[in-house]
N, CA, C and O atoms as CSV, one atom per row, in Angstrom:
chain,resi,resn,atom,element,x,y,z
A,1,MET,N,N,18.303,-12.149,-41.926
A,1,MET,CA,C,17.894,-12.559,-40.660
A,1,MET,C,C,16.966,-11.744,-39.693
A,1,MET,O,O,16.775,-10.545,-39.899
A,2,PRO,N,N,16.441,-12.343,-38.728
A,2,PRO,CA,C,15.485,-11.417,-38.103
A,2,PRO,C,C,16.621,-10.549,-37.066
A,2,PRO,O,O,17.759,-10.870,-36.724
A,3,GLU,N,N,15.926,-9.514,-36.783
A,3,GLU,CA,C,16.865,-8.831,-35.847
A,3,GLU,C,C,17.056,-9.537,-34.459
A,3,GLU,O,O,16.142,-10.161,-33.920
A,4,GLY,N,N,18.102,-9.419,-34.007
A,4,GLY,CA,C,18.596,-9.846,-32.631
A,4,GLY,C,C,18.891,-11.381,-32.867
A,4,GLY,O,O,19.020,-12.101,-31.877
A,5,PHE,N,N,19.006,-11.926,-34.180
A,5,PHE,CA,C,19.318,-13.403,-34.436
A,5,PHE,C,C,20.652,-13.551,-34.307
A,5,PHE,O,O,21.432,-12.746,-34.816
A,6,ILE,N,N,21.051,-14.615,-33.600
A,6,ILE,CA,C,22.419,-15.069,-33.577
A,6,ILE,C,C,22.614,-16.473,-33.998
A,6,ILE,O,O,22.056,-17.386,-33.389
A,7,PHE,N,N,23.522,-16.719,-35.200
A,7,PHE,CA,C,23.650,-18.244,-35.915
A,7,PHE,C,C,24.951,-18.739,-35.003
A,7,PHE,O,O,26.038,-18.203,-34.785
A,8,GLN,N,N,24.472,-19.770,-34.644
A,8,GLN,CA,C,25.848,-20.572,-33.808
A,8,GLN,C,C,26.262,-21.899,-34.818
A,8,GLN,O,O,25.566,-22.851,-35.171
A,9,GLN,N,N,27.477,-21.610,-35.086
A,9,GLN,CA,C,28.163,-22.759,-35.765
A,9,GLN,C,C,28.552,-24.020,-34.770
A,9,GLN,O,O,28.827,-23.930,-33.574
A,10,VAL,N,N,28.507,-25.149,-35.527
A,10,VAL,CA,C,28.999,-26.480,-34.662
A,10,VAL,C,C,30.405,-26.596,-34.823
A,10,VAL,O,O,31.094,-25.921,-35.588
A,11,GLY,N,N,30.855,-27.644,-33.928
A,11,GLY,CA,C,32.257,-27.669,-33.890
A,11,GLY,C,C,32.764,-28.411,-35.215
A,11,GLY,O,O,33.993,-28.390,-35.287
A,12,ALA,N,N,32.106,-29.092,-36.332
A,12,ALA,CA,C,32.750,-29.570,-37.302
A,12,ALA,C,C,33.548,-28.787,-38.129
A,12,ALA,O,O,33.264,-27.679,-38.582
A,13,PRO,N,N,34.864,-29.620,-38.347
A,13,PRO,CA,C,35.828,-29.015,-39.436
A,13,PRO,C,C,35.463,-28.359,-40.486
A,13,PRO,O,O,35.889,-27.245,-40.789
A,14,PRO,N,N,34.513,-29.118,-41.211
A,14,PRO,CA,C,34.009,-28.626,-42.569
A,14,PRO,C,C,33.422,-27.075,-42.503
A,14,PRO,O,O,33.547,-26.214,-43.374
A,15,HIS,N,N,32.845,-26.977,-41.410
A,15,HIS,CA,C,32.067,-25.581,-41.222
A,15,HIS,C,C,33.063,-24.539,-40.945
A,15,HIS,O,O,32.494,-23.501,-40.608
A,16,PHE,N,N,34.319,-24.436,-40.963
A,16,PHE,CA,C,35.265,-23.809,-40.655
A,16,PHE,C,C,36.201,-23.389,-42.149
A,16,PHE,O,O,37.149,-22.606,-42.199
A,17,HIS,N,N,35.713,-24.024,-43.072
A,17,HIS,CA,C,36.252,-23.543,-44.574
A,17,HIS,C,C,35.991,-22.202,-44.633
A,17,HIS,O,O,35.027,-21.544,-44.242
A,18,ASN,N,N,37.328,-21.813,-45.359
A,18,ASN,CA,C,37.478,-20.073,-45.727
A,18,ASN,C,C,36.064,-19.636,-46.342
A,18,ASN,O,O,35.502,-18.581,-46.048
A,19,GLY,N,N,35.572,-20.581,-47.224
A,19,GLY,CA,C,34.538,-20.526,-47.957
A,19,GLY,C,C,33.184,-19.903,-47.170
A,19,GLY,O,O,32.492,-18.940,-47.502
A,20,VAL,N,N,33.047,-20.872,-45.914
A,20,VAL,CA,C,32.058,-20.959,-45.131
A,20,VAL,C,C,31.998,-19.540,-44.265
A,20,VAL,O,O,31.103,-18.702,-44.154
A,21,THR,N,N,33.248,-19.625,-43.735
A,21,THR,CA,C,33.206,-18.359,-42.769
A,21,THR,C,C,33.216,-17.050,-43.495
A,21,THR,O,O,32.668,-16.073,-42.985
A,22,SER,N,N,33.784,-16.984,-44.606
A,22,SER,CA,C,33.434,-15.689,-45.433
A,22,SER,C,C,32.025,-15.415,-45.633
A,22,SER,O,O,31.533,-14.308,-45.411
A,23,TYR,N,N,31.412,-16.362,-46.029
A,23,TYR,CA,C,29.888,-16.180,-46.169
A,23,TYR,C,C,29.482,-15.709,-45.206
A,23,TYR,O,O,29.023,-14.567,-45.236
A,24,LEU,N,N,29.530,-16.493,-43.975
A,24,LEU,CA,C,28.750,-16.314,-42.779
A,24,LEU,C,C,29.233,-14.605,-42.309
A,24,LEU,O,O,28.483,-13.838,-41.706
A,25,ASN,N,N,30.568,-14.293,-42.729
A,25,ASN,CA,C,30.915,-12.792,-42.240
A,25,ASN,C,C,30.094,-11.716,-43.398
A,25,ASN,O,O,29.774,-10.598,-42.994
A,26,ALA,N,N,29.861,-12.020,-44.474
A,26,ALA,CA,C,29.189,-11.556,-45.405
A,26,ALA,C,C,27.630,-11.343,-45.042
A,26,ALA,O,O,27.016,-10.280,-45.128
A,27,GLU,N,N,27.199,-12.414,-44.677
A,27,GLU,CA,C,25.590,-12.495,-44.694
A,27,GLU,C,C,24.868,-12.552,-43.216
A,27,GLU,O,O,23.651,-12.431,-43.073
A,28,VAL,N,N,25.640,-12.720,-42.323
A,28,VAL,CA,C,25.287,-13.088,-40.772
A,28,VAL,C,C,25.705,-11.958,-40.096
A,28,VAL,O,O,26.918,-11.953,-39.885
A,29,PRO,N,N,24.999,-10.848,-39.624
A,29,PRO,CA,C,25.596,-10.034,-38.632
A,29,PRO,C,C,26.293,-10.195,-37.534
A,29,PRO,O,O,27.297,-9.572,-37.191
A,30,VAL,N,N,25.484,-11.441,-36.729
A,30,VAL,CA,C,26.226,-11.934,-35.391
A,30,VAL,C,C,26.279,-13.401,-35.836
A,30,VAL,O,O,25.304,-13.948,-36.352
A,31,TRP,N,N,27.542,-14.070,-35.602
A,31,TRP,CA,C,27.690,-15.593,-35.552
A,31,TRP,C,C,28.723,-16.142,-34.527
A,31,TRP,O,O,29.810,-15.636,-34.249
A,32,ILE,N,N,28.130,-17.366,-33.978
A,32,ILE,CA,C,29.293,-17.699,-32.856
A,32,ILE,C,C,29.956,-19.069,-33.659
A,32,ILE,O,O,29.398,-19.905,-34.370
A,33,GLY,N,N,31.138,-18.955,-33.308
A,33,GLY,CA,C,31.772,-20.092,-33.513
A,33,GLY,C,C,33.194,-19.714,-33.922
A,33,GLY,O,O,33.487,-18.521,-33.998
A,34,ARG,N,N,34.210,-20.788,-34.223
A,34,ARG,CA,C,35.552,-20.639,-34.446
A,34,ARG,C,C,35.940,-19.717,-35.778
A,34,ARG,O,O,35.810,-20.056,-36.954
A,35,GLY,N,N,36.453,-18.454,-35.264
A,35,GLY,CA,C,36.884,-17.625,-36.312
A,35,GLY,C,C,35.356,-16.734,-36.485
A,35,GLY,O,O,35.120,-16.089,-37.507
A,36,GLY,N,N,34.672,-16.792,-35.662
A,36,GLY,CA,C,33.439,-16.028,-35.432
A,36,GLY,C,C,33.710,-14.485,-34.868
A,36,GLY,O,O,34.779,-14.114,-34.384
A,37,VAL,N,N,32.605,-13.723,-35.018
A,37,VAL,CA,C,32.792,-12.397,-34.271
A,37,VAL,C,C,32.465,-12.635,-32.777
A,37,VAL,O,O,32.715,-11.786,-31.922
A,38,SER,N,N,32.036,-13.532,-32.572
A,38,SER,CA,C,31.482,-13.641,-31.175
A,38,SER,C,C,32.087,-15.080,-30.656
A,38,SER,O,O,31.743,-16.113,-31.231
A,39,PRO,N,N,33.020,-15.109,-29.525
A,39,PRO,CA,C,33.772,-16.170,-29.044
A,39,PRO,C,C,32.686,-16.978,-28.278
A,39,PRO,O,O,31.860,-16.491,-27.506
A,40,TRP,N,N,32.821,-18.334,-28.623
A,40,TRP,CA,C,31.815,-19.234,-27.887
A,40,TRP,C,C,32.528,-20.487,-27.891
A,40,TRP,O,O,33.221,-20.806,-28.856
A,41,PRO,N,N,32.382,-21.335,-26.707
A,41,PRO,CA,C,33.058,-22.794,-26.955
A,41,PRO,C,C,32.223,-23.657,-27.927
A,41,PRO,O,O,31.018,-23.669,-28.179
A,42,SER,N,N,33.265,-24.372,-28.383
A,42,SER,CA,C,32.638,-25.360,-29.235
A,42,SER,C,C,31.633,-26.383,-28.719
A,42,SER,O,O,31.813,-26.729,-27.552
A,43,ARG,N,N,30.680,-26.893,-29.326
A,43,ARG,CA,C,29.886,-27.684,-28.741
A,43,ARG,C,C,28.947,-27.299,-27.349
A,43,ARG,O,O,28.424,-28.064,-26.538
A,44,SER,N,N,28.951,-25.865,-27.408
A,44,SER,CA,C,28.297,-25.632,-26.325
A,44,SER,C,C,27.120,-26.226,-25.938
A,44,SER,O,O,26.215,-26.284,-26.770
A,45,PRO,N,N,26.908,-26.807,-24.527
A,45,PRO,CA,C,26.096,-27.580,-24.168
A,45,PRO,C,C,24.569,-27.186,-24.141
A,45,PRO,O,O,23.630,-27.967,-24.293
A,46,ASP,N,N,24.489,-25.672,-23.894
A,46,ASP,CA,C,23.003,-25.086,-23.844
A,46,ASP,C,C,22.423,-24.845,-25.071
A,46,ASP,O,O,21.233,-24.533,-25.083
A,47,LEU,N,N,23.083,-24.936,-26.182
A,47,LEU,CA,C,22.331,-24.618,-27.384
A,47,LEU,C,C,22.692,-25.669,-28.650
A,47,LEU,O,O,22.610,-25.311,-29.825
A,48,THR,N,N,22.992,-26.651,-28.348
A,48,THR,CA,C,23.374,-27.797,-29.429
A,48,THR,C,C,22.531,-28.616,-29.298
A,48,THR,O,O,22.638,-29.541,-28.492
A,49,SER,N,N,21.491,-28.435,-30.089
A,49,SER,CA,C,19.980,-28.946,-29.955
A,49,SER,C,C,20.212,-30.557,-30.386
A,49,SER,O,O,19.737,-31.423,-29.651
A,50,LEU,N,N,20.791,-30.849,-31.328
A,50,LEU,CA,C,20.676,-32.122,-31.714
A,50,LEU,C,C,21.445,-33.459,-30.668
A,50,LEU,O,O,21.266,-34.677,-30.678
A,51,ASP,N,N,22.341,-32.576,-29.821
A,51,ASP,CA,C,22.911,-33.321,-28.869
A,51,ASP,C,C,22.147,-33.849,-27.493
A,51,ASP,O,O,22.613,-34.585,-26.624
A,52,PHE,N,N,20.969,-33.310,-27.555
A,52,PHE,CA,C,20.011,-33.264,-26.437
A,52,PHE,C,C,19.554,-34.999,-26.399
A,52,PHE,O,O,19.596,-35.575,-25.312
A,53,SER,N,N,19.214,-35.598,-27.393
A,53,SER,CA,C,19.006,-36.765,-27.520
A,53,SER,C,C,19.342,-37.408,-28.985
A,53,SER,O,O,19.793,-38.547,-29.105
A,54,VAL,N,N,19.110,-36.668,-29.918
A,54,VAL,CA,C,18.893,-37.516,-31.376
A,54,VAL,C,C,20.309,-37.992,-31.616
A,54,VAL,O,O,20.395,-39.051,-32.239
A,55,TRP,N,N,21.369,-37.446,-31.263
A,55,TRP,CA,C,22.629,-38.325,-32.003
A,55,TRP,C,C,22.844,-39.271,-30.707
A,55,TRP,O,O,23.798,-40.010,-30.946
A,56,SER,N,N,22.448,-39.453,-29.760
A,56,SER,CA,C,22.790,-40.531,-28.825
A,56,SER,C,C,21.790,-41.572,-29.203
A,56,SER,O,O,21.945,-42.782,-29.036
A,57,PHE,N,N,20.870,-41.054,-29.669
A,57,PHE,CA,C,19.675,-42.354,-30.305
A,57,PHE,C,C,20.349,-42.959,-31.675
A,57,PHE,O,O,20.474,-44.165,-31.885
A,58,VAL,N,N,20.709,-42.055,-32.455
A,58,VAL,CA,C,21.780,-42.738,-33.803
A,58,VAL,C,C,22.931,-43.286,-33.449
A,58,VAL,O,O,23.451,-44.027,-34.283
A,59,LYS,N,N,23.521,-43.108,-32.343
A,59,LYS,CA,C,24.762,-43.944,-31.781
A,59,LYS,C,C,24.403,-45.059,-31.516
A,59,LYS,O,O,24.920,-46.045,-32.041
A,60,ASP,N,N,23.312,-45.133,-30.526
A,60,ASP,CA,C,22.706,-46.440,-29.639
A,60,ASP,C,C,22.502,-47.409,-31.114
A,60,ASP,O,O,23.175,-48.429,-31.266
A,61,GLN,N,N,21.480,-46.942,-32.172
A,61,GLN,CA,C,21.298,-47.625,-33.259
A,61,GLN,C,C,22.266,-48.056,-34.012
A,61,GLN,O,O,21.991,-49.192,-34.399
A,62,VAL,N,N,23.428,-47.633,-34.466
A,62,VAL,CA,C,24.620,-47.885,-34.997
A,62,VAL,C,C,25.510,-48.659,-34.506
A,62,VAL,O,O,25.989,-49.559,-35.196
A,63,TYR,N,N,25.925,-48.432,-33.119
A,63,TYR,CA,C,26.896,-49.238,-32.471
A,63,TYR,C,C,26.355,-50.173,-31.660
A,63,TYR,O,O,26.190,-49.857,-30.482
A,64,HIS,N,N,26.057,-51.203,-32.005
A,64,HIS,CA,C,25.302,-52.571,-31.172
A,64,HIS,C,C,26.048,-53.504,-31.764
A,64,HIS,O,O,26.501,-53.318,-32.893
A,65,ALA,N,N,26.278,-54.669,-31.044
A,65,ALA,CA,C,27.036,-55.809,-31.360
A,65,ALA,C,C,25.924,-56.886,-32.317
A,65,ALA,O,O,24.761,-57.142,-32.007
A,66,PRO,N,N,26.584,-57.340,-33.397
A,66,PRO,CA,C,27.927,-56.988,-33.287
A,66,PRO,C,C,28.170,-55.826,-34.458
A,66,PRO,O,O,27.373,-55.678,-35.384
A,67,LEU,N,N,29.274,-55.088,-34.311
A,67,LEU,CA,C,29.624,-53.895,-34.705
A,67,LEU,C,C,29.906,-53.965,-36.307
A,67,LEU,O,O,30.498,-54.903,-36.842
A,68,PRO,N,N,29.466,-52.993,-36.890
A,68,PRO,CA,C,29.524,-52.987,-38.397
A,68,PRO,C,C,31.108,-53.360,-38.957
A,68,PRO,O,O,32.052,-52.670,-38.573
A,69,LYS,N,N,31.263,-54.226,-39.666
A,69,LYS,CA,C,32.597,-54.827,-40.322
A,69,LYS,C,C,32.980,-53.860,-41.512
A,69,LYS,O,O,34.146,-54.007,-41.878
A,70,SER,N,N,32.324,-52.995,-42.132
A,70,SER,CA,C,32.810,-52.551,-43.407
A,70,SER,C,C,31.877,-50.980,-43.516
A,70,SER,O,O,30.729,-50.803,-43.109
A,71,ILE,N,N,32.622,-50.147,-44.071
A,71,ILE,CA,C,32.006,-48.896,-44.472
A,71,ILE,C,C,30.693,-49.076,-45.008
A,71,ILE,O,O,29.864,-48.560,-44.258
A,72,PRO,N,N,30.187,-49.607,-46.011
A,72,PRO,CA,C,29.044,-49.917,-46.567
A,72,PRO,C,C,28.017,-50.600,-45.270
A,72,PRO,O,O,26.846,-50.228,-45.190
A,73,GLU,N,N,28.374,-51.240,-44.654
A,73,GLU,CA,C,27.495,-51.940,-43.325
A,73,GLU,C,C,27.229,-50.688,-42.384
A,73,GLU,O,O,26.147,-50.487,-41.833
A,74,LEU,N,N,28.460,-49.785,-42.253
A,74,LEU,CA,C,28.192,-48.500,-41.280
A,74,LEU,C,C,27.271,-47.537,-41.887
A,74,LEU,O,O,26.357,-47.010,-41.251
A,75,LYS,N,N,27.516,-47.313,-43.111
A,75,LYS,CA,C,26.560,-46.486,-43.558
A,75,LYS,C,C,24.982,-46.751,-43.663
A,75,LYS,O,O,24.087,-45.912,-43.563
A,76,SER,N,N,24.858,-48.215,-43.903
A,76,SER,CA,C,23.657,-48.737,-44.047
A,76,SER,C,C,23.044,-48.567,-42.492
A,76,SER,O,O,21.925,-48.063,-42.403
A,77,ARG,N,N,23.581,-48.879,-41.544
A,77,ARG,CA,C,23.174,-48.819,-40.088
A,77,ARG,C,C,22.929,-47.245,-39.905
A,77,ARG,O,O,21.993,-46.965,-39.157
A,78,ILE,N,N,23.585,-46.250,-40.439
A,78,ILE,CA,C,23.438,-44.904,-40.072
A,78,ILE,C,C,22.117,-44.442,-40.843
A,78,ILE,O,O,21.367,-43.702,-40.207
A,79,SER,N,N,21.773,-44.770,-42.050
A,79,SER,CA,C,20.805,-44.546,-43.051
A,79,SER,C,C,19.422,-45.185,-42.071
A,79,SER,O,O,18.456,-44.507,-41.721
A,80,THR,N,N,19.614,-46.468,-41.798
A,80,THR,CA,C,18.575,-47.086,-41.121
A,80,THR,C,C,18.288,-46.221,-39.688
A,80,THR,O,O,17.190,-45.746,-39.399
A,81,ALA,N,N,19.203,-46.145,-39.063
A,81,ALA,CA,C,19.056,-45.165,-37.581
A,81,ALA,C,C,18.264,-43.788,-38.096
A,81,ALA,O,O,17.210,-43.485,-37.538
A,82,LEU,N,N,18.746,-43.043,-39.070
A,82,LEU,CA,C,18.212,-41.818,-39.210
A,82,LEU,C,C,16.639,-42.096,-39.744
A,82,LEU,O,O,15.792,-41.232,-39.516
A,83,GLY,N,N,16.347,-43.084,-40.320
A,83,GLY,CA,C,14.947,-43.572,-40.888
A,83,GLY,C,C,13.864,-43.674,-39.541
A,83,GLY,O,O,12.645,-43.543,-39.656
A,84,LEU,N,N,14.634,-43.956,-38.155
A,84,LEU,CA,C,14.042,-44.153,-37.269
A,84,LEU,C,C,13.527,-43.259,-36.353
A,84,LEU,O,O,12.767,-43.513,-35.419
A,85,ILE,N,N,14.030,-42.108,-36.707
A,85,ILE,CA,C,13.903,-41.058,-35.888
A,85,ILE,C,C,12.594,-40.505,-36.250
A,85,ILE,O,O,12.255,-40.304,-37.416
A,86,GLU,N,N,11.749,-40.225,-35.059
A,86,GLU,CA,C,10.090,-39.877,-35.487
A,86,GLU,C,C,9.953,-38.340,-35.098
A,86,GLU,O,O,10.612,-37.753,-34.240
A,87,VAL,N,N,9.122,-37.902,-35.776
A,87,VAL,CA,C,8.658,-36.504,-35.518
A,87,VAL,C,C,8.537,-36.004,-34.216
A,87,VAL,O,O,8.946,-34.877,-33.938
A,88,ASN,N,N,7.908,-36.887,-33.231
A,88,ASN,CA,C,7.778,-36.547,-32.026
A,88,ASN,C,C,9.025,-36.306,-31.105
A,88,ASN,O,O,9.081,-35.538,-30.145
A,89,MET,N,N,10.123,-37.211,-31.648
A,89,MET,CA,C,11.580,-37.082,-31.140
A,89,MET,C,C,12.132,-35.589,-31.390
A,89,MET,O,O,12.621,-34.921,-30.479
A,90,LEU,N,N,11.991,-35.077,-32.878
A,90,LEU,CA,C,12.349,-33.693,-33.267
A,90,LEU,C,C,11.732,-32.666,-32.669
A,90,LEU,O,O,12.290,-31.631,-32.304
A,91,THR,N,N,10.110,-33.034,-32.513
A,91,THR,CA,C,9.114,-31.821,-31.854
A,91,THR,C,C,10.065,-31.555,-30.449
A,91,THR,O,O,10.514,-30.454,-30.129
A,92,ASN,N,N,10.235,-32.660,-29.792
A,92,ASN,CA,C,10.435,-32.638,-28.381
A,92,ASN,C,C,11.870,-32.133,-28.277
A,92,ASN,O,O,12.134,-31.486,-27.263
A,93,ASN,N,N,12.862,-32.334,-29.197
A,93,ASN,CA,C,14.047,-31.617,-29.038
A,93,ASN,C,C,13.999,-30.514,-29.415
A,93,ASN,O,O,14.926,-29.851,-28.949
A,94,TRP,N,N,13.097,-29.757,-30.304
A,94,TRP,CA,C,12.839,-28.177,-30.645
A,94,TRP,C,C,12.141,-27.825,-29.658
A,94,TRP,O,O,12.503,-26.675,-29.410
A,95,GLN,N,N,11.215,-28.178,-28.819
A,95,GLN,CA,C,10.630,-27.553,-27.635
A,95,GLN,C,C,11.892,-27.358,-26.386
A,95,GLN,O,O,11.899,-26.326,-25.715
A,96,GLU,N,N,12.782,-28.290,-26.194
A,96,GLU,CA,C,13.731,-28.037,-25.447
A,96,GLU,C,C,14.730,-26.979,-26.010
A,96,GLU,O,O,15.128,-26.111,-25.233
A,97,LEU,N,N,15.117,-26.985,-27.162
A,97,LEU,CA,C,15.749,-25.730,-27.343
A,97,LEU,C,C,14.928,-24.424,-27.397
A,97,LEU,O,O,15.393,-23.448,-26.808
A,98,ILE,N,N,14.377,-24.371,-27.701
A,98,ILE,CA,C,13.149,-23.084,-27.172
A,98,ILE,C,C,13.421,-22.518,-25.891
A,98,ILE,O,O,13.824,-21.376,-25.671
A,99,TYR,N,N,13.135,-23.524,-24.965
A,99,TYR,CA,C,13.284,-23.577,-23.717
A,99,TYR,C,C,14.689,-22.869,-23.264
A,99,TYR,O,O,14.801,-21.857,-22.572
A,100,ARG,N,N,15.616,-23.576,-23.771
A,100,ARG,CA,C,16.882,-23.177,-23.365
A,100,ARG,C,C,17.415,-21.796,-24.108
A,100,ARG,O,O,18.339,-21.135,-23.634
A,101,TRP,N,N,16.765,-21.458,-25.257
A,101,TRP,CA,C,16.857,-20.098,-25.850
A,101,TRP,C,C,16.160,-18.970,-24.713
A,101,TRP,O,O,16.593,-17.849,-24.445
A,102,ASP,N,N,15.246,-19.483,-24.288
A,102,ASP,CA,C,14.544,-18.444,-23.176
A,102,ASP,C,C,15.357,-18.476,-22.229
A,102,ASP,O,O,15.754,-17.379,-21.835
A,103,ILE,N,N,15.845,-19.627,-21.590
A,103,ILE,CA,C,16.853,-19.247,-20.171
A,103,ILE,C,C,17.667,-18.400,-20.711
A,103,ILE,O,O,17.708,-17.341,-20.084
A,104,CYS,N,N,18.500,-18.454,-21.857
A,104,CYS,CA,C,19.734,-17.529,-22.261
A,104,CYS,C,C,19.167,-16.188,-22.502
A,104,CYS,O,O,19.818,-15.232,-22.081
A,105,ARG,N,N,17.921,-15.946,-23.188
A,105,ARG,CA,C,17.498,-14.566,-23.268
A,105,ARG,C,C,17.303,-13.947,-21.585
A,105,ARG,O,O,17.764,-12.876,-21.190
A,106,VAL,N,N,16.686,-14.704,-20.947
A,106,VAL,CA,C,16.396,-14.221,-19.610
A,106,VAL,C,C,17.513,-14.029,-18.913
A,106,VAL,O,O,17.471,-12.889,-18.451
A,107,THR,N,N,18.666,-14.678,-18.555
A,107,THR,CA,C,19.741,-14.510,-18.003
A,107,THR,C,C,21.013,-13.574,-18.819
A,107,THR,O,O,22.134,-13.189,-18.488
A,108,LYS,N,N,20.250,-13.465,-19.925
A,108,LYS,CA,C,21.103,-12.446,-20.629
A,108,LYS,C,C,22.659,-13.218,-21.253
A,108,LYS,O,O,23.749,-12.650,-21.324
A,109,GLY,N,N,22.426,-14.297,-21.553
A,109,GLY,CA,C,23.709,-15.242,-21.933
A,109,GLY,C,C,24.541,-15.686,-20.916
A,109,GLY,O,O,25.551,-16.300,-21.259
A,110,SER,N,N,24.291,-15.472,-19.524
A,110,SER,CA,C,25.031,-15.981,-18.565
A,110,SER,C,C,25.133,-17.342,-18.544
A,110,SER,O,O,24.514,-18.043,-19.344
A,111,TYR,N,N,26.057,-17.904,-17.472
A,111,TYR,CA,C,26.386,-19.374,-17.589
A,111,TYR,C,C,25.125,-19.925,-16.829
A,111,TYR,O,O,24.627,-19.325,-15.876
A,112,ILE,N,N,24.708,-20.965,-17.263
A,112,ILE,CA,C,23.682,-21.750,-16.483
A,112,ILE,C,C,24.205,-23.263,-16.339
A,112,ILE,O,O,24.263,-24.118,-17.223
A,113,GLY,N,N,24.582,-23.365,-14.938
A,113,GLY,CA,C,25.096,-24.544,-14.500
A,113,GLY,C,C,24.250,-25.979,-14.515
A,113,GLY,O,O,24.747,-27.073,-14.780
A,114,HIS,N,N,22.769,-25.709,-14.147
A,114,HIS,CA,C,21.983,-26.873,-14.199
A,114,HIS,C,C,21.430,-27.455,-15.513
A,114,HIS,O,O,20.649,-28.406,-15.551
A,115,LEU,N,N,21.905,-26.799,-16.587
A,115,LEU,CA,C,21.332,-27.196,-18.152
A,115,LEU,C,C,22.382,-28.101,-18.330
A,115,LEU,O,O,22.478,-28.737,-19.379
């Protein structure tokens, strides 16, 4: 890992399996998440990059009338929605994340209410 790098774990339960946390403890000097060396609220709004727009886009594509009536139909809609994500959407998301990283760096990790 680059010097000064901090890995942030998201709030998904599979990410806190003993094997995952053991790996992170052994391989990543500083990581944020439940059970990590640095406490941080789950789904921290300042750095959860895909929450900026991507997941809301997928949700809008999947959950429209008529709603899926079966697991295979739900899976199909999710696959279709993921296929509709364009490179510029991910690029914009990445640029927003870089901006937020810079804000965190400048404020030395202080709370930022306007983001």
